[in-house]
C-alpha positions in Angstrom: 3.4 -69.4 -12.1 6.4 -68.1 -10.0 7.5 -69.6 -6.7 6.6 -66.1 -4.8 3.3 -66.1 -6.4 2.7 -69.4 -5.3 3.8 -69.0 -1.8 1.5 -65.9 -1.7 -1.6 -67.8 -2.8 -0.8 -70.5 -0.2 -0.5 -68.0 2.7 -3.3 -65.6 1.5 -1.1 -62.7 0.7 -3.0 -62.0 -2.6 -1.0 -60.6 -5.5 2.5 -59.6 -4.4 4.2 -56.4 -5.9 7.8 -55.2 -5.7 8.4 -52.7 -3.1 9.1 -49.0 -4.2 9.5 -45.6 -2.8 11.1 -42.2 -3.2 13.1 -39.4 -1.2 11.0 -36.6 0.2 12.3 -33.3 0.7 11.9 -31.8 4.0 9.8 -28.7 2.6 8.1 -30.9 -0.3 4.6 -30.1 1.0 5.3 -26.4 0.4 5.7 -26.6 -3.2 3.3 -27.0 -6.1 3.7 -28.0 -9.9 4.0 -24.8 -12.2 1.6 -26.4 -14.5 -1.4 -27.2 -11.7 -3.0 -26.5 -8.6 -3.9 -22.8 -9.1 -3.6 -21.8 -5.3 -3.0 -18.2 -5.5 -2.5 -17.7 -1.8 0.4 -18.0 0.7 0.3 -21.2 2.7 -1.1 -20.2 6.2 2.1 -20.5 8.2 3.8 -18.3 5.4 0.9 -15.7 5.6 1.5 -15.5 9.3 5.0 -15.2 9.0 4.7 -12.4 6.5 2.5 -10.4 8.8 4.8 -10.7 11.8 7.9 -9.8 9.5 6.0 -6.8 8.2 5.4 -5.2 11.7 8.8 -6.2 12.7 10.4 -4.3 10.0 8.1 -1.4 10.3 9.1 -1.2 14.0 12.9 -1.7 13.7 14.0 -0.8 10.2 13.9 2.8 9.3 13.6 2.6 5.6 10.6 0.0 5.8 9.0 2.5 8.3 9.1 5.2 5.6 8.1 2.9 2.8 4.8 2.6 4.7 4.5 5.9 6.2 5.4 8.3 3.8 2.6 7.0 1.1 0.1 7.6 4.2 1.4 11.1 4.8 0.9 12.0 1.2 -2.6 10.2 0.9 -4.0 11.1 4.6 -1.9 13.9 5.9 -4.4 16.5 5.3 -7.5 14.1 6.0 -10.5 13.6 3.7 -13.9 14.3 3.5 -17.0 12.2 2.7 -19.8 13.8 1.0 -23.2 12.9 -0.4 -25.7 14.8 -2.5 -28.4 14.9 0.2 -28.6 16.9 3.3 -30.3 14.3 5.4 -28.0 11.6 4.0 -25.0 13.9 4.9 -26.3 14.4 8.4 -26.4 10.7 9.0 -22.7 10.2 7.6 -21.5 13.1 9.6 -23.1 11.7 12.9 -21.2 8.3 12.2 -18.0 9.7 11.1 -17.6 11.8 14.2 -18.9 9.3 16.8 -16.7 9.1 19.8 -16.0 5.4 19.0 -15.8 5.4 15.3 -13.6 8.6 15.1 -12.6 8.1 11.5 -10.3 11.2 11.5 -8.2 9.3 14.2 -8.5 5.7 12.9 -8.3 6.2 9.2 -4.6 6.5 8.9 -4.1 3.3 11.2 -6.5 1.3 9.0 -4.6 2.7 5.8 -1.2 1.9 7.5 -2.2 -1.9 8.4 -4.0 -2.2 5.0 -0.5 -1.9 3.8 1.3 -3.7 6.5 -1.0 -7.0 6.5 -2.4 -6.7 2.9 -6.0 -7.0 4.3 -8.6 -5.3 6.8 -11.5 -6.9 8.5 -13.9 -4.5 10.4 -16.8 -6.2 12.4 -20.0 -4.4 12.6 -22.0 -3.4 15.6 -25.3 -2.2 14.6 -28.3 -0.7 16.8 -31.4 -2.8 15.5 -33.6 0.1 16.5 -32.0 3.0 15.0 -29.7 1.3 12.5 -26.7 3.4 13.8 -23.2 1.6 13.0 -20.1 1.1 14.8 -17.0 -0.7 13.4 -14.6 -2.9 15.4 -11.3 -4.3 14.5 -10.3 -8.1 13.9 -6.5 -8.6 13.9 -5.5 -10.2 10.5 -3.5 -12.7 12.4 -6.7 -13.9 13.8 -8.1 -14.6 10.5 -8.1 -18.3 9.6 -9.6 -18.4 6.3 -11.6 -16.2 3.7 -14.8 -17.9 2.4 -15.3 -17.3 -1.5 -18.6 -17.3 -3.5 -18.4 -20.9 -5.0 -19.9 -19.3 -8.2 -17.4 -16.5 -8.2 -14.2 -17.1 -6.5 -13.1 -13.3 -6.6 -16.0 -12.3 -4.4 -15.4 -12.9 -0.5 -18.7 -13.8 1.3 -17.3 -14.9 4.7 -14.4 -14.5 7.2 -13.6 -17.5 9.6 -11.6 -16.5 12.6 -9.1 -18.9 14.7 -10.2 -20.3 17.9 -10.0 -18.0 21.0 -8.7 -19.2 24.6 -12.0 -20.9 25.0 -11.8 -22.7 21.6 -14.5 -20.7 20.2 -14.4 -19.8 16.4 -16.5 -17.3 14.4 -17.6 -16.9 10.9 -18.6 -13.3 9.8 -20.7 -12.6 7.0 -18.9 -10.2 4.6 -21.1 -7.1 3.7 -21.7 -6.4 0.0 -24.0 -3.5 -0.9 -26.3 -5.5 -3.1 -29.4 -7.5 -2.4 -28.8 -11.1 -0.9 -30.7 -12.6 -4.1 -27.6 -11.1 -6.1 -25.9 -14.1 -4.9 -26.4 -17.7 -6.2 -28.1 -20.3 -4.3 -25.0 -21.9 -2.9 -23.5 -18.6 -1.9 -26.9 -17.7 -0.1 -27.1 -21.1 1.7 -23.5 -20.5 2.7 -24.1 -17.0 4.0 -27.4 -18.0 5.9 -25.1 -20.3 8.2 -22.7 -17.2 9.1 -24.6 -16.2 12.0 -21.8 -14.8 14.3 -22.3 -11.1 12.8 -21.3 -9.0 9.9 -18.0 -7.6 8.8 -16.6 -5.4 6.0 -13.4 -7.0 4.5 -10.9 -5.2 2.1 -7.6 -6.5 0.7 -4.8 -5.4 -1.5 -1.9 -7.0 -3.4 -4.1 -10.0 -4.2 -5.2 -11.8 -7.3 -8.6 -12.7 -8.4 -8.2 -16.3 -7.7 -6.5 -15.4 -4.3 -8.4 -15.1 -1.1 -6.1 -13.2 1.0 -4.1 -9.9 0.5 -0.3 -9.5 0.7 1.8 -6.8 2.5 3.3 -4.1 0.6 6.6 -5.3 2.2 6.4 -8.8 1.1 8.8 -8.6 -1.9 11.2 -6.5 0.0 11.7 -8.3 3.2 14.9 -9.8 2.6 16.2 -6.6 0.8 15.4 -4.4 3.7 17.1 -6.8 6.2 20.1 -7.1 4.1 20.4 -3.3 3.7 20.3 -3.1 7.5 23.2 -5.7 7.9 25.2 -3.7 5.4 24.9 -0.6 7.2 25.7 -2.1 10.6 28.6 -3.9 8.9 29.8 -0.3 7.9 29.3 0.9 11.2 31.6 -1.7 12.6 34.1 -1.2 9.6 34.3 2.6 10.7 35.1 1.6 14.1 37.8 -0.7 13.1 39.2 2.1 10.8 39.9 4.3 14.1 42.0 1.5 15.5 45.7 1.3 15.2 48.9 -0.6 16.3 52.4 0.5 16.8 54.9 -1.1 14.3 58.4 -1.2 15.9 61.2 -2.1 13.7 64.6 -3.1 15.2 67.4 -2.7 12.7 69.9 -5.5 12.7 68.4 -7.4 15.6 68.4 -11.1 15.9 65.4 -13.1 17.1 66.4 -13.4 20.8 67.0 -9.4 20.9 63.5 -9.1 19.4 61.8 -11.2 22.0 63.7 -9.4 24.6 62.7 -6.0 23.4 58.9 -7.1 22.8 58.9 -7.9 26.8 60.4 -4.6 27.7 58.3 -2.3 25.4 55.3 -0.4 26.2 52.7 1.5 24.1 53.4 5.2 24.7 50.7 7.1 26.5 48.9 10.1 24.6 50.8 13.2 24.7 54.0 11.3 25.9 57.5 11.4 24.5 59.5 8.4 23.6 63.3 8.5 22.9 65.2 5.7 21.1 68.3 5.5 18.8 68.3 5.1 15.0 68.3 1.4 15.3 64.6 1.5 16.4 61.8 2.7 14.2 58.2 3.4 15.4 55.2 3.7 13.0 51.4 3.8 13.8 49.6 1.5 11.4 45.8 1.4 10.9 44.0 -1.2 8.9 42.7 -0.3 5.3 39.6 -1.9 4.9 38.2 0.3 2.2 37.8 -2.5 -0.5 34.8 -0.7 -2.3 33.0 2.8 -1.8 30.5 2.1 0.9 28.3 5.2 -0.2 28.0 3.5 -3.7 27.1 0.2 -2.3 24.4 1.6 -0.1 22.9 3.4 -2.8 22.6 0.6 -5.0 20.7 -1.6 -2.4 18.6 1.6 -1.4 17.6 2.5 -4.8 16.9 -1.1 -5.7 14.4 -1.1 -2.7 12.8 2.2 -3.5 12.5 1.4 -7.2 10.5 -1.7 -6.2 8.1 0.4 -4.4 8.1 3.5 -7.2 9.6 5.9 -4.8 12.2 8.4 -6.0 15.7 8.6 -4.0 15.0 12.5 -3.5 12.2 11.5 -1.3 14.7 9.7 0.9 17.4 12.5 1.5 19.4 11.4 -1.6 19.8 14.8 -3.5 22.9 13.8 -5.6 22.5 14.6 -9.3 19.0 16.0 -8.4 17.4 19.1 -9.9 13.9 20.4 -10.3 13.3 19.1 -13.8 14.3 15.4 -12.9 12.9 15.5 -9.5 9.5 16.3 -10.8 9.8 13.7 -13.6 10.6 10.9 -11.0 8.0 12.0 -8.8 5.1 11.5 -11.3 5.2 7.7 -11.5 5.0 7.8 -7.6 2.0 9.9 -7.6 0.2 7.5 -10.0 0.9 4.6 -7.8 -0.3 6.7 -4.8 -3.2 7.8 -6.5 -3.8 4.0 -7.5 -3.9 3.2 -3.6 -5.9 6.5 -2.8 -8.6 5.2 -5.4 -8.8 1.9 -3.5 -9.1 3.5 -0.1 -11.8 5.7 -1.4 -13.5 2.8 -2.7 -13.5 1.2 0.7 -14.5 4.2 2.6 -17.3 4.8 0.2 -18.7 1.3 0.6 -18.5 1.7 4.3 -20.4 4.8 4.2 -23.0 3.2 1.8 -23.6 0.4 4.2 -24.1 3.2 7.1 -26.8 4.7 5.2 -28.5 1.6 4.2 -28.3 0.5 7.8 -30.0 3.7 8.8 -32.6 3.2 6.1 -33.3 -0.4 6.7 -33.9 0.5 10.4 -37.5 1.8 9.2 -38.5 -1.8 8.3 -38.4 -1.1 4.6 -36.2 -1.7 1.7 -33.9 1.0 0.0 -36.1 2.9 -2.3 -35.0 4.0 -6.2 -34.5 7.5 -4.9 -32.4 6.4 -1.8 -30.5 4.0 -4.0 -29.7 7.2 -6.4 -28.5 8.9 -3.2 -26.0 6.1 -2.5 -24.6 6.3 -5.9 -23.4 10.0 -5.2 -21.6 8.8 -2.0 -17.8 9.9 -2.6 -14.5 10.9 -0.9 -13.1 14.3 -1.5 -9.3 14.1 -1.3 -7.0 17.1 -1.0 -4.2 17.1 -3.7 -1.2 14.6 -3.1 1.4 17.2 -3.8 1.8 20.8 -4.1 1.5 21.3 -8.2 2.8 24.1 -10.1 -0.4 25.5 -11.4 1.1 28.3 -13.6 1.2 26.1 -16.9 -2.3 24.8 -16.2 -3.7 28.3 -15.5 -2.2 29.6 -18.9 -3.4 26.6 -20.7 -6.8 27.1 -19.2 -6.9 30.8 -20.1 -5.7 30.1 -23.7 -8.2 27.0 -24.0 -11.2 29.4 -23.0 -10.4 32.0 -25.7 -9.6 29.4 -28.1 -12.6 27.2 -27.5 -15.0 30.2 -27.7 -13.5 31.5 -31.0 -14.1 27.9 -32.2 -17.7 27.7 -31.3 -18.2 31.4 -32.9 -16.8 30.0 -36.2 -18.7 26.7 -36.0 -15.7 24.4 -35.6 -16.5 22.8 -32.3 -19.5 22.3 -30.4 -20.2 23.9 -26.9 -19.9 20.5 -25.3 -16.8 19.6 -26.6 -15.2 22.8 -25.5 -16.5 22.5 -21.9 -15.3 19.0 -21.9 -11.8 20.2 -22.7 -12.0 22.8 -20.0 -13.2 20.1 -17.5 -9.9 18.2 -18.4 -7.9 21.0 -17.7 -9.7 22.1 -14.6 -8.9 18.5 -13.1 -5.3 19.4 -13.2 -5.9 22.1 -10.9 -7.9 20.2 -8.4 -11.4 21.1 -9.5 -13.7 18.3 -10.9 -16.2 19.4 -13.4 -19.3 17.4 -14.9 -19.2 18.9 -18.4 -22.8 18.2 -19.2 -24.3 19.6 -15.9 -21.7 22.7 -15.8 -22.9 23.6 -19.7 -26.5 23.2 -18.7 -26.1 25.4 -15.6 -24.2 28.0 -17.6 -26.7 28.2 -20.2 -29.5 28.6 -17.6 -27.7 31.2 -15.9 -27.3 33.0 -19.1 -31.0 32.8 -19.8 -31.8 34.4 -16.4 -29.7 37.3 -17.0 -31.5 38.1 -20.2 -29.1 36.8 -22.7 -29.7 34.4 -25.6 -27.8 31.1 -24.6 -27.7 30.2 -28.5 -25.6 33.2 -29.3 -22.1 34.2 -28.4 -20.4 37.4 -28.9 -17.5 36.9 -31.2 -15.9 40.5 -30.6 -15.9 40.0 -26.8 -14.2 36.5 -27.5 -11.6 38.0 -29.9 -10.7 40.4 -27.2 -10.4 37.8 -24.7 -7.9 35.7 -27.1 -5.8 38.8 -27.7 -5.6 39.6 -24.0 -4.6 35.8 -23.3 
């Protein structure tokens, strides 16, 4: 037994071990291993800073403002319309939509803007228990302390925890999901039963299935947008310096004493003045040459990197260099797909909100939603105007030719009517008209029967004429 172990036993220290330690970085707690701890959310402080920076850039940085506002203008500049295939249900939605406090036509753009800025939106619900009428409030994302997920399904949010207010009060809202409460597991039901501070709707973008919070559209670009601003301010200072100049005076054959004496006597000439000197003295205006690289090319490099990260073409941002109609349309197509993706999500959020409005009105009658009413809920949708003005000439021509060719194929037994109508429905969607192929075919055959014709027969001669005219 060693001396140190003997001393430890005598004095009751127990087993003695060698002291050990390691250095810890100042930000060590903000890192995680790549191979473990699959936390897909930003740290709370980072989430708050992201939201603050997004608002700051939107307010102060012109390019950042346009990155948010241009998509909103394209998606919502002409508004939208919520429709449902039932007159009574449509009346309920219209009353809710046009309510003076809901005023969706005014608030929808703000909510879409802040969804992109903050990455999430939470709307507390205020419901009249007697009539079932619903109004929505607004919870600033900076006041969200955390999102509670279903323990059995992490991608499904079931609750929102708020930060403490000035009195130290916190709230936990139950997230509305348009399913029966029994659709959740027992653990989720028990958790939701304890969320008694009210209900809310919660939507998020730029998130992962295993994450709980949304992220701003500007998050990947904050540093680049700031650097672009600094670059432009630097060019502003540079252009100011380029306007400055000094007088360079050369004294031929003068010694040091003469130069010092002359420097004391000399004065810069006033504008439009005349200075006379002999041939031993030479005057020249000298300006700095700071053009180390082409500023316009540098600015375009930064700007295109930022725009490319958001899938926005330079032609949308006053850059018409090397642009023509053909390549401008080609560059705009990926942008339209990205905008349609966000528009689809907005449409889902609005439709889910309106389904809750209808369910609330029906539940006020102290009964569950019937099967017929559930079928009505399934028809709730958002009608959007076209994102951009399309050149419909080619689609109109293709539609006309497809009508003629399809009718001929039916007459010769090469294609079924269902297939031809499906082809026409596909082309009609490019013209902004959505057609249910099966329903449209059934309606057309029924109309033909009412007019006295045989829906099972077509007239090839007429169809051939149509094909020739096309």
